[in-house]
Steps between C-alpha positions, in 0.01 A plus 500: 500500500386538859667773704594389850587708804736364763443600860743449786396465863730461799301308761566282802386141529262443793548228763278263303703550179263734320538839334222750436493753216258765383527525121350745247313231306127427502357209696518180296800613291756228434857591598836323510703536818876440529630462854869570560663521841654843544871507566830651409543279193241699303671831574827345383341399171342841458834670564672276247235573238524875556879504495515326162284755315812696402582214261229628264613862513796509263575679175603184310163337555317821407688520168418138413130547559460830314 
């Protein structure tokens, strides 16, 4: 199985619609790039995911899995 590292960059789009990144990979390496517009919706999703972690921290579940 191939181990993959995810990197996150916060950049601004230039007037001509381009972004420029300096990455820690050698020249010629093949990479996959996901482009997502930054906004408040992501922070809402992150907050929801973090707030629901308490669901997994309960004694009943611990007893069932031991």
